[in-house]
C-alpha positions as CSV (number, residue, x, y, z in Angstrom):
1,X,-12.1,-8.6,-11.7
2,X,-12.1,-11.2,-14.4
3,X,-11.2,-14.6,-13.0
4,X,-8.5,-15.1,-15.7
5,X,-6.4,-12.5,-17.5
6,X,-3.7,-12.6,-20.0
7,X,-0.2,-11.7,-18.9
8,X,-0.4,-8.5,-21.0
9,X,-2.4,-5.5,-19.9
10,X,-4.1,-3.2,-22.3
11,X,-2.1,-0.1,-21.3
12,X,1.5,0.8,-21.6
13,X,2.5,-2.8,-22.5
14,X,2.6,-3.9,-18.9
15,X,2.3,-7.4,-17.7
16,X,0.9,-9.3,-14.8
17,X,3.3,-10.0,-11.8
18,X,3.6,-12.5,-8.9
19,X,1.8,-9.9,-6.8
20,X,-1.0,-9.3,-9.3
21,X,-1.8,-6.5,-11.6
22,X,0.5,-3.4,-11.3
23,X,-1.5,-0.8,-9.3
24,X,0.2,2.0,-11.3
25,X,-2.0,0.9,-14.2
26,X,-5.2,-0.3,-12.4
27,X,-6.9,3.1,-12.7
28,X,-6.2,3.1,-16.5
29,X,-7.6,-0.5,-16.8
30,X,-10.7,0.6,-15.0
31,X,-11.3,3.7,-17.1
32,X,-10.4,2.1,-20.5
33,X,-13.6,0.7,-22.0
34,X,-13.8,-2.4,-24.1
35,X,-13.0,-6.0,-23.7
36,X,-11.0,-6.7,-20.6
37,X,-12.0,-3.6,-18.7
38,X,-11.9,-4.0,-14.9
39,X,-15.4,-3.3,-13.7
40,X,-15.2,-4.7,-10.1
41,X,-12.8,-4.4,-7.3
42,X,-12.6,-6.1,-4.0
43,X,-10.3,-4.1,-1.7
44,X,-9.1,-6.0,1.4
45,X,-7.5,-3.7,4.0
46,X,-6.0,-1.4,1.4
47,X,-6.8,2.3,0.7
48,X,-6.2,3.0,-3.0
49,X,-7.4,6.6,-2.8
50,X,-4.5,7.5,-0.4
51,X,-2.0,5.1,-2.0
52,X,-2.2,4.9,-5.7
53,X,-0.5,7.6,-7.7
54,X,-2.6,10.4,-9.4
55,X,-5.5,10.8,-7.0
56,X,-7.7,12.6,-9.6
57,X,-7.4,9.6,-12.0
58,X,-7.9,7.1,-9.1
59,X,-11.1,8.8,-7.9
60,X,-12.5,8.8,-11.5
61,X,-11.6,5.1,-11.8
62,X,-13.3,4.1,-8.5
63,X,-16.4,6.0,-9.4
64,X,-16.6,4.2,-12.8
65,X,-16.6,0.7,-11.3
66,X,-19.8,-1.3,-11.4
67,X,-18.9,-2.8,-8.1
68,X,-16.4,-1.7,-5.4
69,X,-16.4,-3.8,-2.2
70,X,-14.2,-2.6,0.7
71,X,-13.4,-4.9,3.6
72,X,-12.4,-2.7,6.4
73,X,-13.6,-2.0,10.0
74,X,-13.2,1.7,9.4
75,X,-14.8,4.1,6.9
76,X,-11.7,4.9,4.9
77,X,-11.4,7.4,2.1
78,X,-11.8,4.6,-0.4
79,X,-14.7,3.1,1.5
80,X,-16.6,6.4,0.9
81,X,-16.9,5.5,-2.8
82,X,-17.7,1.8,-2.2
83,X,-21.0,0.1,-3.1
84,X,-20.5,-2.2,-0.1
85,X,-18.4,-1.8,2.9
86,X,-18.0,-5.1,4.8
87,X,-16.8,-4.7,8.4
88,X,-14.8,-7.9,9.3
89,X,-14.4,-9.5,12.7
90,X,-11.7,-7.7,14.7
91,X,-8.5,-9.2,16.0
92,X,-9.7,-10.3,19.5
93,X,-12.7,-12.1,17.8
94,X,-10.5,-14.4,15.7
95,X,-7.7,-16.9,16.4
96,X,-4.4,-15.7,15.3
97,X,-0.8,-16.8,15.0
98,X,2.6,-15.3,14.2
99,X,2.8,-16.9,10.7
100,X,2.5,-13.7,8.8
101,X,5.2,-11.9,10.7
102,X,7.5,-14.9,10.6
103,X,7.1,-15.2,6.8
104,X,8.2,-11.5,6.4
105,X,11.8,-12.6,6.7
106,X,11.5,-14.2,3.3
107,X,10.5,-10.9,1.7
108,X,13.5,-8.7,2.8
109,X,16.5,-8.7,5.1
110,X,15.7,-7.2,8.5
111,X,12.0,-8.1,8.4
112,X,10.3,-10.6,10.7
113,X,11.4,-11.6,14.2
114,X,15.0,-11.3,15.2
115,X,14.6,-14.6,17.1
116,X,12.8,-17.8,16.2
117,X,9.7,-16.9,18.0
118,X,6.2,-18.3,17.4
119,X,2.8,-18.0,19.0
120,X,-0.8,-18.9,18.7
121,X,-3.9,-17.5,20.5
122,X,-7.5,-18.5,20.3
123,X,-10.2,-15.9,19.9
124,X,-10.5,-13.9,23.1
125,X,-14.0,-12.7,22.8
126,X,-17.1,-13.6,20.7
127,X,-18.5,-11.0,18.3
128,X,-21.8,-9.3,19.4
129,X,-24.6,-11.9,19.4
130,X,-26.8,-9.9,16.9
131,X,-23.9,-9.2,14.5
132,X,-23.5,-10.9,11.1
133,X,-19.7,-10.6,10.9
134,X,-17.3,-12.6,8.8
135,X,-13.6,-13.0,8.7
136,X,-11.9,-11.5,5.7
137,X,-11.3,-14.8,4.0
138,X,-14.8,-16.0,4.6
139,X,-16.3,-13.3,2.2
140,X,-14.1,-14.6,-0.7
141,X,-14.9,-18.2,0.2
142,X,-18.7,-17.7,0.2
143,X,-18.7,-15.5,-3.0
144,X,-16.7,-18.2,-4.8
145,X,-19.1,-20.9,-3.6
146,X,-22.1,-18.8,-4.8
147,X,-20.4,-18.6,-8.2
148,X,-19.7,-22.3,-8.4
149,X,-15.9,-21.8,-8.2
150,X,-13.4,-24.2,-6.8
151,X,-10.7,-22.7,-4.5
152,X,-7.2,-23.9,-3.8
153,X,-4.7,-22.7,-1.2
154,X,-1.2,-22.7,-2.6
155,X,1.6,-23.5,-0.1
156,X,5.2,-22.5,-0.6
157,X,5.1,-19.4,-2.8
158,X,8.1,-18.1,-0.8
159,X,10.2,-21.1,0.3
160,X,13.6,-21.5,1.9
161,X,16.0,-24.4,1.6
162,X,14.7,-27.4,3.6
163,X,11.0,-26.2,3.4
164,X,8.5,-28.8,2.0
165,X,7.9,-28.4,-1.8
166,X,5.1,-26.1,-2.9
167,X,1.7,-27.6,-3.5
168,X,-2.0,-26.7,-3.8
169,X,-4.6,-27.8,-1.4
170,X,-8.2,-27.9,-2.6
171,X,-10.8,-26.6,-0.2
172,X,-14.1,-28.3,0.5
173,X,-16.6,-25.9,-1.3
174,X,-19.6,-27.5,0.5
175,X,-18.4,-27.4,4.1
176,X,-16.5,-24.2,4.9
177,X,-13.3,-24.7,6.8
178,X,-12.7,-23.0,10.2
179,X,-9.8,-20.6,10.6
180,X,-8.0,-23.1,12.7
181,X,-8.3,-25.7,9.9
182,X,-6.8,-23.2,7.5
183,X,-4.0,-22.6,9.9
184,X,-3.3,-26.3,10.0
185,X,-3.1,-26.4,6.2
186,X,-0.8,-23.3,6.0
187,X,1.6,-24.7,8.6
188,X,1.7,-28.3,7.4
189,X,5.3,-29.6,7.4
190,X,6.6,-26.6,9.4
191,X,9.8,-27.2,11.5
192,X,7.8,-26.6,14.7
193,X,4.4,-28.3,14.5
194,X,1.4,-25.9,15.1
195,X,0.2,-28.3,17.7
196,X,3.4,-27.6,19.7
197,X,3.0,-23.8,19.2
198,X,-0.6,-24.0,20.5
199,X,0.6,-25.4,23.8
200,X,2.3,-22.1,24.9
201,X,-0.1,-19.3,25.5
202,X,2.5,-16.6,25.6
203,X,4.4,-18.0,22.6
204,X,7.9,-19.3,22.8
205,X,11.4,-18.8,21.4
206,X,12.5,-22.0,19.9
207,X,16.0,-23.4,19.3
208,X,17.3,-22.3,16.0
209,X,19.1,-25.0,13.8
210,X,22.6,-24.3,12.7
211,X,22.7,-22.6,9.4
212,X,24.9,-24.2,6.8
213,X,25.7,-23.2,3.2
214,X,24.9,-26.2,1.1
215,X,26.7,-27.3,-2.1
216,X,25.3,-26.0,-5.3
217,X,22.5,-28.1,-6.8
218,X,24.1,-29.8,-9.8
219,X,21.1,-28.8,-12.0
220,X,21.3,-25.1,-11.1
221,X,23.2,-22.8,-13.5
222,X,22.2,-19.5,-11.9
223,X,24.9,-17.1,-10.9
224,X,25.0,-13.9,-9.0
225,X,24.7,-11.2,-11.6
226,X,26.2,-7.8,-11.0
227,X,25.2,-5.0,-13.3
228,X,22.5,-6.8,-15.3
229,X,22.6,-5.5,-18.8
230,X,18.9,-4.6,-18.9
231,X,19.2,-2.8,-15.6
232,X,22.3,-0.9,-16.5
233,X,20.7,0.2,-19.9
234,X,17.6,1.6,-18.0
235,X,19.8,3.3,-15.5
236,X,21.8,4.9,-18.3
237,X,18.6,6.0,-20.0
238,X,17.3,7.5,-16.8
239,X,20.6,9.4,-16.2
240,X,20.5,10.8,-19.8
241,X,16.8,11.5,-20.0
242,X,16.1,15.1,-20.5
243,X,13.9,16.9,-18.0
244,X,10.2,17.0,-18.7
245,X,9.2,20.2,-20.4
246,X,8.3,22.6,-17.7
247,X,10.3,21.0,-14.9
248,X,12.5,24.1,-14.9
249,X,9.6,26.2,-13.8
250,X,9.4,24.4,-10.5
251,X,12.3,25.2,-8.2
252,X,11.6,22.5,-5.5
253,X,11.6,18.8,-5.6
254,X,9.2,16.9,-3.3
255,X,10.5,13.7,-1.8
256,X,8.8,11.1,0.4
257,X,9.7,10.1,4.0
258,X,8.7,7.7,6.7
259,X,7.1,8.7,10.0
260,X,7.2,6.9,13.4
261,X,4.2,5.0,14.6
262,X,2.4,4.8,11.2
263,X,2.6,2.4,8.3
264,X,1.2,3.6,5.0
265,X,-2.3,4.9,5.9
266,X,-2.5,2.9,9.1
267,X,-2.3,4.7,12.4
268,X,-3.2,8.2,11.2
269,X,-6.5,8.2,13.1
270,X,-4.9,6.9,16.4
271,X,-4.5,10.0,18.4
272,X,-2.0,8.6,20.9
273,X,0.2,7.7,17.9
274,X,0.2,11.1,16.2
275,X,-0.4,13.5,19.0
276,X,3.1,15.0,18.4
277,X,2.1,15.8,14.8
278,X,-1.6,16.1,14.3
279,X,-1.1,17.8,11.0
280,X,0.8,16.7,7.9
281,X,4.2,18.5,8.0
282,X,6.2,19.6,5.0
283,X,9.9,19.6,6.0
284,X,12.1,22.3,4.4
285,X,15.7,23.5,4.9
286,X,15.7,26.5,7.3
287,X,17.4,28.7,4.7
288,X,14.7,27.9,2.1
289,X,12.0,28.8,4.7
290,X,13.8,32.1,5.4
291,X,14.0,32.9,1.7
292,X,10.3,32.2,1.2
293,X,9.4,34.2,4.3
294,X,7.8,31.2,6.0
295,X,7.9,30.8,9.7
296,X,7.9,27.3,11.4
297,X,4.2,26.3,11.8
298,X,3.0,28.4,8.9
299,X,0.9,27.0,6.1
300,X,2.5,26.5,2.7
301,X,0.9,25.5,-0.6
302,X,2.8,22.9,-2.6
303,X,1.9,22.9,-6.3
304,X,2.9,20.5,-9.1
305,X,1.6,20.4,-12.7
306,X,-1.2,18.2,-11.4
307,X,-2.5,19.5,-8.1
308,X,-2.0,21.7,-5.1
309,X,-1.9,20.6,-1.4
310,X,-1.3,22.4,1.8
311,X,0.9,21.5,4.7
312,X,2.4,22.9,7.9
313,X,6.0,24.0,7.3
314,X,8.6,22.5,9.6
315,X,12.4,23.2,9.5
316,X,14.8,20.3,8.9
317,X,18.5,21.2,8.5
318,X,19.4,17.7,7.3
319,X,17.6,18.3,4.0
320,X,19.3,19.7,0.9
321,X,18.2,23.1,-0.2
322,X,15.5,23.0,-2.8
323,X,13.9,19.9,-1.3
324,X,10.6,19.5,0.5
325,X,9.9,16.3,2.2
326,X,6.5,14.8,3.2
327,X,5.1,11.5,4.1
328,X,3.0,9.4,1.7
329,X,-0.6,8.0,2.0
330,X,-2.2,10.7,4.1
331,X,-6.0,11.1,4.0
332,X,-8.2,13.7,2.3
333,X,-11.7,15.0,2.1
334,X,-13.2,13.3,-0.8
335,X,-15.6,16.1,-1.4
336,X,-12.7,18.4,-2.3
337,X,-11.0,15.9,-4.5
338,X,-11.6,16.4,-8.2
339,X,-11.7,18.9,-11.0
340,X,-12.7,22.5,-10.4
341,X,-14.3,24.9,-12.7
342,X,-11.3,25.0,-15.0
343,X,-10.4,21.4,-15.9
344,X,-7.0,22.5,-17.1
345,X,-6.0,24.2,-13.8
346,X,-4.2,22.4,-10.9
347,X,-6.6,20.9,-8.4
348,X,-6.7,22.0,-4.8
349,X,-7.0,19.6,-1.9
350,X,-7.6,20.1,1.8
351,X,-5.1,19.7,4.6
352,X,-3.8,16.1,5.1
353,X,-3.5,14.9,1.5
354,X,-0.9,12.4,0.4
355,X,1.8,13.2,-2.0
356,X,0.4,11.0,-4.7
357,X,-2.1,13.9,-5.4
358,X,0.9,15.8,-6.9
359,X,1.8,12.9,-9.3
360,X,0.5,12.7,-12.8
361,X,0.2,9.3,-14.5
362,X,0.1,11.1,-17.8
363,X,3.0,13.6,-17.5
364,X,5.4,11.7,-15.3
365,X,4.9,8.0,-16.4
366,X,8.3,6.5,-17.0
367,X,8.6,3.0,-15.4
368,X,8.2,0.3,-18.0
369,X,7.6,-2.7,-15.6
370,X,5.3,-1.5,-12.8
371,X,3.7,1.5,-14.6
372,X,4.3,3.7,-11.6
373,X,4.8,7.3,-12.5
374,X,7.2,9.6,-10.7
375,X,6.2,9.5,-7.0
376,X,9.2,11.2,-5.5
377,X,11.5,14.1,-6.7
378,X,8.3,15.7,-8.1
379,X,8.8,19.2,-9.4
380,X,6.8,21.6,-7.2
381,X,6.4,25.2,-6.2
382,X,6.3,26.0,-2.5
383,X,4.7,29.3,-1.4
384,X,3.2,30.8,1.8
385,X,-0.5,30.2,1.8
386,X,-3.5,31.1,3.8
387,X,-4.8,28.5,6.3
388,X,-7.2,26.2,4.5
389,X,-10.7,26.5,5.9
390,X,-10.9,22.7,6.7
391,X,-7.7,22.3,8.5
392,X,-8.1,19.8,11.5
393,X,-7.9,21.4,14.9
394,X,-4.6,20.3,16.3
395,X,-5.9,20.6,19.9
396,X,-8.4,17.7,19.6
397,X,-8.3,14.1,18.4
398,X,-9.4,13.5,14.8
């Protein structure tokens, strides 16, 4: 990706964000030729083909890239399209600390540790002697050094009252730092020094200082704003927006749901975690299943204007009628992803696809800030279907 981009993207009037470019528009930016086209993508631990909306467009975009590098210890669906797959060192081969999990509490209430716990562990084992493995961050460091770039680590993007002020720390581009040296930089000024945390092999719960509500900063004029005008205007627009032409032809609405023991596309290949559901179930109200003539455990086809996928039907009385509920970010067989003989016909996918296959970035685009199309409440048909020829055998681990 270009080292510097304007705040405005070339599609849909979208802008850059604190988290980077909106993923809902990345496929478009890869496919749209001309000045500013994204022609290279480094993918660290992500799996765009099972996460981004509109899989057909996502695959076309990944295939158009001049360079796709995936850093992952597993050959993910996205990695199958990569020019280079870089397997990093695994967790026991690198030092680690609880910094990432502690920092989650600054993202959302309920995240992070419920207690002020911190831990550090050195690497437990060395990588194989004949291997040439890097840590994730090392690949970016050495690529930047080869390109003659200077790198800085910014500290304090998400700060709380009492935290040290944010600042940038320049890295030595001649002598690569160690991971422990980066840890020291990241934790500089922390309430509990990392040197103290390193002393306790099993980690430790530390005393939590008393929390006080401080007086308002005299220079701060911000107020809690309820019912922001722009937000309310968009909600009104959404409530009054007429249905997309053709929605009435689809009697069901597909909504997403969480599953235990998995996070996004992580954990799906761990048999012990998914043994109770080795397939990708579609939950329906029992009365809807009876009306469709579908028995529990039967295969159903779920069709939107964009695609068709298959799933094992499972009754769930806590759903409203007319709703089918499935988890997001499941895998797929890449060889069966893409246009068929009739480019205008819905595309069929094998068992285990994620619901983004049903989303269309063209027909259902409606979000003006992130560019994300409709990913839930997708109009669909649900019908009994024959068992797909490539359904995984539920009796054996994947």
